[in-house]
Residue, then its C-alpha position, 0 to 999 in steps of 0.5 A: m703909466i697909469t691906466v684904467e686898469t691900474v686904477c680898476t685894480l686899486i678899487a677892487k683891492k679896496l672893495g675886497k669881495k664886493a668887487a666881484d659883483l661890480t663892472l669897473d671900467a673908465d665910466t665907474a663912478f667912485d661913489s657908485v662902488g661904495l668907496s669912502s672918501l678915505q678910500i678914494a684919497d688912498i687910491v689917489y695917493t697911491i697913484e700919485d706915488d706910483a706915477e711920480v706925479e703930484l695932483d692939485p688937491s682941488q682938481a683931485a677932489s673934483v675926480k668923479t670916475v676912473g677915467d677922470l682920474v687917469n685923465l688928470i694924471e695924464t694932464t698933470r704929467a704933460a704939464g710937467a708937474t712931476t715930483 
């Protein structure tokens, strides 16, 4: 199961030392923490692999917060769109 904490951990790894000054939670917007679009895509791909789901690319591109991403994964799983 992918949780908010899982996503926040991945963000912290991508940000390195910059993450120490941030509070990461479900309301954290990806663009507010300084992630590039490539870093965001890498996080999404990692989570897809970990959760064994394949997200719709247009829906994944519209994700703005950590909570949005977790909700999209859970909705995708519930719809039976697993890989």
